[in-house]
NUPA-380244 format. One line per field, with one value per residue (C-alpha): residue in three letters; x, y, z; residue number from 1. Coordinates in nm, 2 decimals. Example, Ala and Ser with C-alpha at 12.3 -4.5 7.8 and 13.67 -1.06 7.14 Angstrom:
% residues 2
code c(ALA	SER)
east c(1.23	1.37)
north c(-0.45	-0.11)
up c(0.78	0.71)
pos c(1	2)
% end
This chain:
% residues 515
code c(UNK	UNK	UNK	UNK	UNK	UNK	UNK	UNK	UNK	UNK	UNK	UNK	UNK	UNK	UNK	UNK	UNK	UNK	UNK	UNK	UNK	UNK	UNK	UNK	UNK	UNK	UNK	UNK	UNK	UNK	UNK	UNK	UNK	UNK	UNK	UNK	UNK	UNK	UNK	UNK	UNK	UNK	UNK	UNK	UNK	UNK	UNK	UNK	UNK	UNK	UNK	UNK	UNK	UNK	UNK	UNK	UNK	UNK	UNK	UNK	UNK	UNK	UNK	UNK	UNK	UNK	UNK	UNK	UNK	UNK	UNK	UNK	UNK	UNK	UNK	UNK	UNK	UNK	UNK	UNK	UNK	UNK	UNK	UNK	UNK	UNK	UNK	UNK	UNK	UNK	UNK	UNK	UNK	UNK	UNK	UNK	UNK	UNK	UNK	UNK	UNK	UNK	UNK	UNK	UNK	UNK	UNK	UNK	UNK	UNK	UNK	UNK	UNK	UNK	UNK	UNK	UNK	UNK	UNK	UNK	UNK	UNK	UNK	UNK	UNK	UNK	UNK	UNK	UNK	UNK	UNK	UNK	UNK	UNK	UNK	UNK	UNK	UNK	UNK	UNK	UNK	UNK	UNK	UNK	UNK	UNK	UNK	UNK	UNK	UNK	UNK	UNK	UNK	UNK	UNK	UNK	UNK	UNK	UNK	UNK	UNK	UNK	UNK	UNK	UNK	UNK	UNK	UNK	UNK	UNK	UNK	UNK	UNK	UNK	UNK	UNK	UNK	UNK	UNK	UNK	UNK	UNK	UNK	UNK	UNK	UNK	UNK	UNK	UNK	UNK	UNK	UNK	UNK	UNK	UNK	UNK	UNK	UNK	UNK	UNK	UNK	UNK	UNK	UNK	UNK	UNK	UNK	UNK	UNK	UNK	UNK	UNK	UNK	UNK	UNK	UNK	UNK	UNK	UNK	UNK	UNK	UNK	UNK	UNK	UNK	UNK	UNK	UNK	UNK	UNK	UNK	UNK	UNK	UNK	UNK	UNK	UNK	UNK	UNK	UNK	UNK	UNK	UNK	UNK	UNK	UNK	UNK	UNK	UNK	UNK	UNK	UNK	UNK	UNK	UNK	UNK	UNK	UNK	UNK	UNK	UNK	UNK	UNK	UNK	UNK	UNK	UNK	UNK	UNK	UNK	UNK	UNK	UNK	UNK	UNK	UNK	UNK	UNK	UNK	UNK	UNK	UNK	UNK	UNK	UNK	UNK	UNK	UNK	UNK	UNK	UNK	UNK	UNK	UNK	UNK	UNK	UNK	UNK	UNK	UNK	UNK	UNK	UNK	UNK	UNK	UNK	UNK	UNK	UNK	UNK	UNK	UNK	UNK	UNK	UNK	UNK	UNK	UNK	UNK	UNK	UNK	UNK	UNK	UNK	UNK	UNK	UNK	UNK	UNK	UNK	UNK	UNK	UNK	UNK	UNK	UNK	UNK	UNK	UNK	UNK	UNK	UNK	UNK	UNK	UNK	UNK	UNK	UNK	UNK	UNK	UNK	UNK	UNK	UNK	UNK	UNK	UNK	UNK	UNK	UNK	UNK	UNK	UNK	UNK	UNK	UNK	UNK	UNK	UNK	UNK	UNK	UNK	UNK	UNK	UNK	UNK	UNK	UNK	UNK	UNK	UNK	UNK	UNK	UNK	UNK	UNK	UNK	UNK	UNK	UNK	UNK	UNK	UNK	UNK	UNK	UNK	UNK	UNK	UNK	UNK	UNK	UNK	UNK	UNK	UNK	UNK	UNK	UNK	UNK	UNK	UNK	UNK	UNK	UNK	UNK	UNK	UNK	UNK	UNK	UNK	UNK	UNK	UNK	UNK	UNK	UNK	UNK	UNK	UNK	UNK	UNK	UNK	UNK	UNK	UNK	UNK	UNK	UNK	UNK	UNK	UNK	UNK	UNK	UNK	UNK	UNK	UNK	UNK	UNK	UNK	UNK	UNK	UNK	UNK	UNK	UNK	UNK	UNK	UNK	UNK	UNK	UNK	UNK	UNK	UNK	UNK	UNK	UNK	UNK	UNK	UNK	UNK	UNK	UNK	UNK	UNK	UNK	UNK	UNK	UNK	UNK	UNK	UNK	UNK	UNK	UNK	UNK	UNK	UNK	UNK	UNK	UNK	UNK	UNK	UNK	UNK	UNK	UNK	UNK	UNK	UNK	UNK	UNK	UNK	UNK	UNK	UNK	UNK	UNK	UNK	UNK	UNK	UNK	UNK	UNK)
east c(0.87	1.06	1.12	0.82	0.58	0.60	0.65	0.34	0.19	0.22	-0.01	-0.28	-0.18	-0.23	-0.55	-0.68	-0.48	-0.68	-1.05	-0.96	-1.03	-1.24	-1.42	-1.33	-1.34	-1.53	-1.80	-2.00	-1.90	-1.89	-2.13	-2.02	-2.30	-2.39	-2.06	-1.73	-1.58	-1.40	-1.38	-1.52	-1.17	-1.13	-1.45	-1.59	-1.68	-2.02	-1.87	-1.68	-2.01	-2.20	-1.97	-1.93	-2.24	-2.23	-2.56	-2.61	-2.35	-2.54	-2.90	-2.71	-2.54	-2.87	-3.01	-2.71	-2.62	-2.96	-2.99	-2.62	-2.74	-3.03	-2.83	-2.62	-2.72	-3.04	-2.74	-2.53	-2.27	-2.17	-2.11	-2.12	-2.22	-2.03	-1.84	-2.15	-2.32	-2.05	-2.04	-2.41	-2.35	-2.21	-2.41	-2.71	-2.78	-2.93	-3.29	-3.29	-3.55	-3.77	-3.56	-3.72	-3.42	-3.20	-3.03	-2.80	-2.62	-2.52	-2.35	-2.17	-2.03	-1.99	-1.73	-1.87	-2.24	-2.31	-2.75	-2.99	-3.33	-3.66	-3.77	-3.63	-3.81	-3.52	-3.24	-2.86	-2.58	-2.19	-1.97	-1.72	-1.38	-1.10	-0.93	-1.25	-1.25	-0.94	-0.91	-1.23	-1.03	-0.68	-0.67	-0.62	-0.31	0.02	0.18	-0.10	-0.05	0.26	0.26	0.00	0.29	0.45	0.22	-0.12	-0.32	-0.07	0.28	0.46	0.45	0.69	1.01	1.37	1.47	1.75	1.82	1.80	1.65	1.34	1.28	0.99	1.13	0.79	0.81	0.80	0.71	0.38	0.38	0.56	0.87	1.01	1.15	0.99	0.79	0.96	1.29	1.62	1.53	1.18	1.29	1.57	1.34	1.11	1.34	1.42	1.82	1.90	2.09	2.11	1.88	2.21	2.30	1.95	1.97	2.31	2.19	1.84	1.66	1.38	1.11	0.86	0.49	0.57	0.28	0.38	0.46	0.25	-0.06	0.04	-0.03	-0.41	-0.48	-0.63	-0.84	-0.94	-1.05	-1.29	-1.46	-1.79	-1.70	-1.34	-1.05	-0.71	-0.32	0.06	0.17	0.43	0.44	0.80	0.89	1.19	1.27	1.33	1.56	1.33	1.25	0.93	0.85	0.70	0.54	0.74	0.54	0.32	0.36	0.06	0.07	-0.11	0.00	-0.09	-0.43	-0.60	-0.46	-0.33	-0.01	0.17	0.04	0.25	0.20	0.37	0.20	0.34	0.20	0.11	-0.03	-0.19	-0.56	-0.59	-0.29	-0.35	-0.67	-0.55	-0.25	-0.52	-0.72	-0.39	-0.35	-0.68	-0.59	-0.30	-0.49	-0.75	-0.45	-0.30	-0.62	-0.72	-0.32	-0.34	-0.70	-0.58	-0.24	-0.06	-0.40	-0.54	-0.31	-0.01	-0.17	-0.50	-0.43	-0.09	-0.10	-0.37	-0.09	0.05	-0.27	-0.33	0.02	0.03	-0.32	-0.24	0.11	0.15	-0.05	-0.25	0.02	0.36	0.51	0.51	0.13	0.04	0.28	0.07	-0.26	-0.36	-0.24	-0.41	-0.76	-1.08	-0.84	-1.01	-1.35	-1.27	-1.14	-1.50	-1.68	-1.40	-1.46	-1.86	-1.87	-1.59	-1.35	-1.65	-1.73	-1.95	-1.92	-1.77	-1.41	-1.47	-1.74	-1.56	-1.16	-0.98	-0.98	-1.33	-1.33	-0.96	-0.90	-0.86	-0.60	-0.45	-0.35	-0.25	-0.04	0.14	0.19	0.39	0.61	0.61	0.55	0.85	0.87	1.15	1.06	0.72	0.98	1.00	1.38	1.37	1.07	1.25	1.61	1.44	1.24	1.54	1.36	1.71	1.98	2.13	2.36	2.50	2.49	2.13	1.81	1.70	2.04	1.85	1.89	1.57	1.60	1.40	1.36	1.01	0.84	0.58	0.53	0.86	0.99	0.66	0.66	1.02	0.96	0.68	0.92	1.20	0.95	0.80	1.14	1.25	0.96	0.94	1.35	1.29	1.01	1.19	1.52	1.33	1.21	1.45	1.81	1.98	2.03	1.97	1.62	1.49	1.60	1.50	1.14	0.96	0.64	0.76	1.01	0.66	0.54	0.77	0.80	0.42	0.44	0.74	0.64	0.22	0.11	0.31	0.38	0.40	0.80	0.85	1.18	1.28	1.65	1.51	1.30	1.49	1.59	1.47	1.78	1.85	1.65	1.77	1.61	1.29	1.30	1.36	1.03	0.81	0.87	0.79	0.49	0.33	0.46	0.23	-0.06	-0.04	0.17	0.17	-0.26	-0.29	-0.12	-0.30	-0.64	-0.78	-0.63	-0.91	-1.21	-1.03	-0.84	-1.05	-1.36	-1.32	-1.12	-0.95	-1.27	-1.35	-1.17	-0.99	-0.98	-0.78	-0.84	-0.87	-0.58)
north c(2.85	3.16	3.16	3.46	3.33	2.96	3.18	3.34	3.08	2.85	2.96	2.92	2.58	2.49	2.64	2.41	2.14	2.16	2.19	1.93	1.68	1.89	2.13	2.48	2.76	2.68	2.92	2.56	2.32	1.97	1.76	1.38	1.10	0.81	0.68	0.70	1.04	1.19	1.58	1.75	1.84	1.46	1.34	1.24	1.55	1.53	1.38	1.18	1.07	0.95	0.72	0.57	0.62	0.48	0.44	0.37	0.05	-0.08	-0.07	-0.31	-0.54	-0.59	-0.68	-0.91	-1.08	-1.25	-1.32	-1.49	-1.67	-1.81	-2.03	-2.16	-2.45	-2.35	-2.28	-1.98	-2.01	-2.35	-2.21	-2.31	-2.64	-2.74	-2.58	-2.53	-2.30	-2.03	-2.05	-2.02	-1.63	-1.56	-1.80	-1.84	-1.55	-1.49	-1.44	-1.04	-0.92	-0.64	-0.32	0.04	0.12	-0.15	0.05	0.13	-0.21	-0.12	0.23	0.09	-0.20	-0.22	-0.46	-0.68	-0.70	-0.78	-0.68	-0.69	-0.85	-0.75	-1.01	-1.30	-1.20	-0.94	-1.14	-1.05	-1.21	-1.14	-1.05	-1.40	-1.28	-1.31	-1.62	-1.77	-1.66	-1.83	-2.14	-2.22	-2.50	-2.27	-2.26	-2.63	-2.62	-2.55	-2.36	-2.14	-2.10	-2.05	-1.79	-1.63	-1.60	-1.35	-1.20	-1.23	-1.03	-1.15	-1.10	-0.97	-1.29	-1.50	-1.43	-1.66	-1.89	-1.83	-2.10	-2.47	-2.65	-2.44	-2.38	-2.21	-1.92	-1.99	-2.08	-2.45	-2.50	-2.37	-2.49	-2.77	-2.88	-2.62	-2.81	-2.85	-3.19	-3.08	-3.30	-3.29	-3.61	-3.47	-3.19	-3.38	-3.63	-3.35	-3.16	-3.47	-3.52	-3.14	-3.06	-3.13	-2.87	-2.70	-2.61	-2.52	-2.27	-2.16	-2.11	-1.91	-2.22	-2.23	-2.00	-2.01	-1.88	-1.90	-1.81	-2.07	-1.86	-1.61	-1.77	-2.08	-1.87	-1.83	-2.19	-2.31	-2.08	-1.98	-2.34	-2.32	-2.09	-2.26	-2.33	-2.25	-2.46	-2.29	-2.46	-2.27	-2.34	-2.35	-2.40	-2.45	-2.35	-2.45	-2.20	-2.42	-2.38	-2.17	-1.95	-2.04	-2.21	-2.47	-2.58	-2.88	-2.91	-2.78	-2.83	-2.77	-2.78	-2.75	-2.67	-2.91	-2.85	-2.94	-3.35	-3.40	-3.31	-3.10	-3.23	-3.15	-3.33	-3.26	-3.29	-3.31	-3.30	-3.66	-3.88	-4.13	-4.00	-3.96	-3.78	-3.58	-3.43	-3.40	-3.19	-2.97	-2.93	-2.83	-2.55	-2.47	-2.38	-2.22	-1.97	-1.88	-1.80	-1.63	-1.40	-1.38	-1.18	-1.01	-0.81	-0.77	-0.70	-0.64	-0.42	-0.27	-0.25	-0.14	0.08	0.22	0.17	0.31	0.57	0.74	0.92	1.08	1.21	1.33	1.46	1.68	1.85	1.91	2.02	2.16	2.47	2.41	2.60	2.43	2.25	1.91	1.92	2.02	1.75	1.47	1.60	1.42	1.10	1.11	1.19	1.01	0.73	0.85	0.84	0.48	0.35	0.54	0.31	-0.04	0.04	0.08	-0.25	-0.41	-0.49	-0.36	-0.63	-0.96	-0.77	-0.87	-0.89	-1.12	-1.31	-1.37	-1.44	-1.72	-1.51	-1.48	-1.26	-1.23	-1.05	-0.67	-0.88	-1.04	-0.74	-0.54	-0.89	-0.80	-0.50	-0.51	-0.78	-0.66	-0.34	-0.09	0.24	0.19	-0.15	0.06	0.12	-0.10	-0.17	-0.20	-0.47	-0.66	-0.65	-0.80	-1.13	-1.22	-1.13	-0.85	-0.77	-0.43	-0.39	-0.09	-0.22	-0.34	-0.14	0.08	-0.04	-0.36	-0.75	-0.97	-1.29	-1.43	-1.24	-1.29	-1.12	-0.87	-0.72	-0.61	-0.58	-0.30	-0.16	-0.09	0.13	0.30	0.31	0.51	0.77	0.83	0.90	1.12	1.29	1.38	1.43	1.70	1.90	1.83	1.97	2.28	2.40	2.28	2.39	2.34	2.11	2.39	2.45	2.16	2.19	2.52	2.44	2.37	2.26	2.03	1.93	1.89	1.68	1.39	1.43	1.39	1.09	0.90	0.93	1.01	0.82	0.51	0.65	0.24	0.19	0.56	0.42	0.18	0.24	0.23	0.57	0.78	1.11	1.47	1.65	1.63	1.71	1.33	1.21	1.41	1.28	0.92	0.95	1.11	0.85	0.57	0.77	0.82	0.47	0.34	0.48	0.45	0.15	-0.06	-0.03	-0.03	-0.39	-0.55	-0.37	-0.39	-0.77	-0.85	-0.90	-1.10	-1.32	-1.33	-1.36	-1.73	-1.86	-1.77	-1.88	-2.18	-2.41	-2.34	-2.68	-2.96	-3.32	-3.36	-3.49)
up c(-0.98	-0.83	-0.48	-0.37	-0.58	-0.38	-0.04	-0.14	-0.22	0.12	0.31	0.04	-0.01	0.34	0.34	0.01	0.17	0.47	0.24	0.03	0.31	0.57	0.40	0.61	0.45	0.17	0.06	-0.05	0.19	0.11	0.32	0.34	0.18	0.20	-0.03	0.06	0.11	-0.21	-0.23	-0.48	-0.70	-0.73	-0.83	-1.19	-1.38	-1.60	-1.94	-1.70	-1.51	-1.82	-1.94	-1.53	-1.31	-0.99	-0.93	-1.29	-1.22	-0.89	-1.07	-1.33	-1.05	-0.92	-1.30	-1.37	-1.10	-1.00	-1.36	-1.34	-1.01	-1.26	-1.52	-1.15	-0.99	-0.74	-0.47	-0.62	-0.39	-0.53	-0.87	-1.22	-1.29	-1.57	-1.80	-2.12	-1.87	-1.86	-2.26	-2.23	-2.12	-2.49	-2.70	-2.51	-2.30	-1.96	-1.91	-1.70	-1.49	-1.61	-1.63	-1.68	-1.88	-2.05	-2.26	-1.94	-1.99	-2.27	-2.18	-1.87	-1.96	-2.32	-2.37	-2.14	-2.28	-2.66	-2.69	-2.49	-2.74	-2.65	-2.89	-2.69	-2.32	-2.21	-2.28	-2.26	-2.43	-2.26	-2.50	-2.60	-2.44	-2.70	-2.56	-2.60	-2.93	-3.03	-2.84	-2.58	-2.42	-2.50	-2.12	-2.07	-2.28	-2.08	-2.35	-2.26	-1.89	-1.91	-2.17	-1.89	-1.64	-1.91	-2.12	-1.96	-1.65	-1.39	-1.52	-1.21	-1.04	-1.18	-1.07	-1.12	-0.93	-0.80	-0.54	-0.51	-0.30	-0.30	0.10	0.28	0.53	0.77	1.11	1.04	1.47	1.29	0.92	0.89	0.71	0.55	0.23	-0.08	-0.22	-0.59	-0.60	-0.77	-0.95	-1.07	-1.24	-1.41	-1.49	-1.60	-1.80	-1.98	-1.96	-2.07	-1.76	-1.38	-1.16	-1.07	-1.41	-1.47	-1.19	-1.35	-1.64	-1.62	-1.70	-1.41	-1.31	-1.02	-0.96	-0.53	-0.34	-0.08	0.19	0.15	0.08	0.35	0.67	0.53	0.40	0.72	0.79	0.42	0.42	0.73	0.51	0.24	-0.07	-0.01	-0.08	-0.06	-0.06	-0.07	-0.41	-0.64	-0.99	-1.17	-1.53	-1.78	-2.04	-2.32	-2.63	-2.86	-2.54	-2.43	-2.09	-1.99	-1.68	-1.51	-1.13	-0.98	-0.56	-0.31	0.03	0.37	0.70	1.00	1.14	1.43	1.44	1.08	0.96	0.70	0.37	-0.02	-0.30	-0.68	-0.99	-1.33	-1.65	-1.74	-2.04	-1.80	-1.78	-1.37	-1.39	-1.64	-1.46	-1.12	-1.34	-1.51	-1.16	-1.01	-1.28	-1.23	-0.86	-0.97	-1.15	-0.90	-0.67	-0.93	-1.02	-0.67	-0.67	-0.98	-0.84	-0.44	-0.48	-0.86	-0.93	-0.59	-0.37	-0.59	-0.88	-0.70	-0.26	-0.27	-0.52	-0.24	-0.08	-0.38	-0.47	-0.14	-0.06	-0.39	-0.34	-0.02	-0.05	-0.35	-0.56	-0.89	-1.06	-0.96	-1.19	-1.05	-0.91	-1.34	-1.46	-1.20	-1.23	-1.55	-1.41	-1.06	-1.26	-1.12	-0.90	-0.58	-0.74	-0.88	-0.57	-0.29	-0.59	-0.50	-0.11	-0.21	-0.43	-0.47	-0.15	0.08	0.36	0.14	-0.15	-0.50	-0.41	-0.14	-0.26	-0.58	-0.48	-0.29	0.02	0.07	0.41	0.42	0.07	0.25	0.53	0.26	0.02	0.39	0.41	0.08	0.17	0.46	0.32	-0.05	-0.15	-0.16	-0.35	-0.51	-0.70	-0.82	-1.10	-1.41	-1.46	-1.02	-1.05	-1.33	-1.17	-0.81	-0.97	-1.19	-1.50	-1.61	-1.52	-1.57	-1.94	-2.08	-2.39	-2.39	-2.51	-2.27	-2.00	-1.96	-2.06	-2.05	-1.90	-2.12	-2.46	-2.57	-2.23	-2.43	-2.08	-2.03	-2.42	-2.45	-2.10	-2.12	-2.41	-2.27	-1.94	-2.20	-2.31	-1.98	-1.84	-2.09	-2.10	-1.71	-1.79	-1.97	-1.84	-1.48	-1.60	-1.79	-1.43	-1.23	-1.42	-1.04	-0.75	-0.55	-0.68	-0.55	-0.21	-0.16	-0.34	0.04	-0.16	-0.37	0.02	0.20	-0.07	-0.06	0.29	0.32	0.09	0.27	0.61	0.68	0.34	0.42	0.71	0.84	0.60	0.64	0.82	0.56	0.38	0.02	-0.01	-0.26	-0.13	-0.33	-0.33	-0.69	-1.02	-1.13	-0.79	-0.88	-1.23	-1.07	-0.85	-1.06	-1.34	-1.10	-1.02	-1.37	-1.46	-1.20	-1.28	-1.64	-1.78	-1.48	-1.46	-1.82	-1.84	-1.48	-1.58	-1.88	-2.01	-1.70	-1.90	-2.20	-1.95	-1.64	-1.78	-1.90	-1.71	-1.42	-1.19	-1.37	-1.12	-0.77	-0.57	-0.66	-0.50	-0.12	0.03)
pos c(1	2	3	4	5	6	7	8	9	10	11	12	13	14	15	16	17	18	19	20	21	22	23	24	25	26	27	28	29	30	31	32	33	34	35	36	37	38	39	40	41	42	43	44	45	46	47	48	49	50	51	52	53	54	55	56	57	58	59	60	61	62	63	64	65	66	67	68	69	70	71	72	73	74	75	76	77	78	79	80	81	82	83	84	85	86	87	88	89	90	91	92	93	94	95	96	97	98	99	100	101	102	103	104	105	106	107	108	109	110	111	112	113	114	115	116	117	118	119	120	121	122	123	124	125	126	127	128	129	130	131	132	133	134	135	136	137	138	139	140	141	142	143	144	145	146	147	148	149	150	151	152	153	154	155	156	157	158	159	160	161	162	163	164	165	166	167	168	169	170	171	172	173	174	175	176	177	178	179	180	181	182	183	184	185	186	187	188	189	190	191	192	193	194	195	196	197	198	199	200	201	202	203	204	205	206	207	208	209	210	211	212	213	214	215	216	217	218	219	220	221	222	223	224	225	226	227	228	229	230	231	232	233	234	235	236	237	238	239	240	241	242	243	244	245	246	247	248	249	250	251	252	253	254	255	256	257	258	259	260	261	262	263	264	265	266	267	268	269	270	271	272	273	274	275	276	277	278	279	280	281	282	283	284	285	286	287	288	289	290	291	292	293	294	295	296	297	298	299	300	301	302	303	304	305	306	307	308	309	310	311	312	313	314	315	316	317	318	319	320	321	322	323	324	325	326	327	328	329	330	331	332	333	334	335	336	337	338	339	340	341	342	343	344	345	346	347	348	349	350	351	352	353	354	355	356	357	358	359	360	361	362	363	364	365	366	367	368	369	370	371	372	373	374	375	376	377	378	379	380	381	382	383	384	385	386	387	388	389	390	391	392	393	394	395	396	397	398	399	400	401	402	403	404	405	406	407	408	409	410	411	412	413	414	415	416	417	418	419	420	421	422	423	424	425	426	427	428	429	430	431	432	433	434	435	436	437	438	439	440	441	442	443	444	445	446	447	448	449	450	451	452	453	454	455	456	457	458	459	460	461	462	463	464	465	466	467	468	469	470	471	472	473	474	475	476	477	478	479	480	481	482	483	484	485	486	487	488	489	490	491	492	493	494	495	496	497	498	499	500	501	502	503	504	505	506	507	508	509	510	511	512	513	514	515)
% end
């Protein structure tokens, strides 16, 4: 875009930016509704509304949730009393209250609901999740437990162990001794003499799901909530010679509380009957934590919440004819409306998230804390994310310039293909409009856009040194590719497997044996 055209559009951009949230200057001014406000140009189109109607969704929830409670025991807060009660959702069905339009259930969530039978007095059947279709007890198995860290619902948490022994970074005066109870002797016993722990760390054979420091400050608070049990956790895996992960140990920790000292326990795979069930319960607890982290951090925080500043700045600072606006708009479409619905029914106080996941009423607080501790714009890019977790290293001779630490890492294998395609598309597009560096520096709309994202949208992190600069076409290519990746590949990876993985097993159990 030439400089003259940009100047002519600046005032229009400012007017449209104000109108985008304030409504002034609009001949048909918008008014706030009972729902979380969404500007009209970000609302669902008529076609989208037909397939995702908020009003219909509420009626569905009001019909289905009480019906689901009816298949549990008398107290709905107690959860399912046994595994057959869960399986009955898929093969026996749930009796529904009278509905005016039963077809709305099938239209809203067709991938979840299989059938509604009038002949069986309004019986609703849910689709059997793919994981249960293959093997309804697969979640019991160590191999599946490990596989899901790489190819399941939340492939964003597994990381390489680079230091030994494992230690907490939390204040020991508050949270107790920092040393992990997972000892060198225990691990060397589990890997049956393959190598020492020091050799395993050096050869990049040890990996961890580490929710210890993030969750430990919440343990005592969550444990005071009715029906909730929480521990800090570390789950250690070993990369076997055949390239798959094998779980070695799970450490559960409770900080000091009242007159009780810090408590730690390590569970390992065993054939001993009692120990075997304790191991299964420990895995179920980790799965519940991983599911909550997935929903609150990997999904909501990273692909919905942290994306809003990009959308708002794009609408406020870039004219609709700006090439970067046109590039980004398809990737932002409907996100604000979906976030609005989430705030109204999912992440709201006493909403579905608080009632379904382990942090309870602390869910949004935990998401905010994770943002403060973990979120960095530069590490939203897939290559940097993999490198930061020790799951890849730079290698100019490897495909896409990265060598994976675990070769069979489906999320990374597939994700890097998509990342490369996106980056090439963005590169060609940016280089077409910005043929020289000066065009980046002189584009006042573009500079105002990036400034608002950093200094306003993510203002509490505006002084962080990791923010990329926007001075060259390559800078813009990196920024745009990261944003597009988060809203496409990243979101797809943590969104579309929710029913397949979270439906059958993630909430099946959350509490290990009491100490």
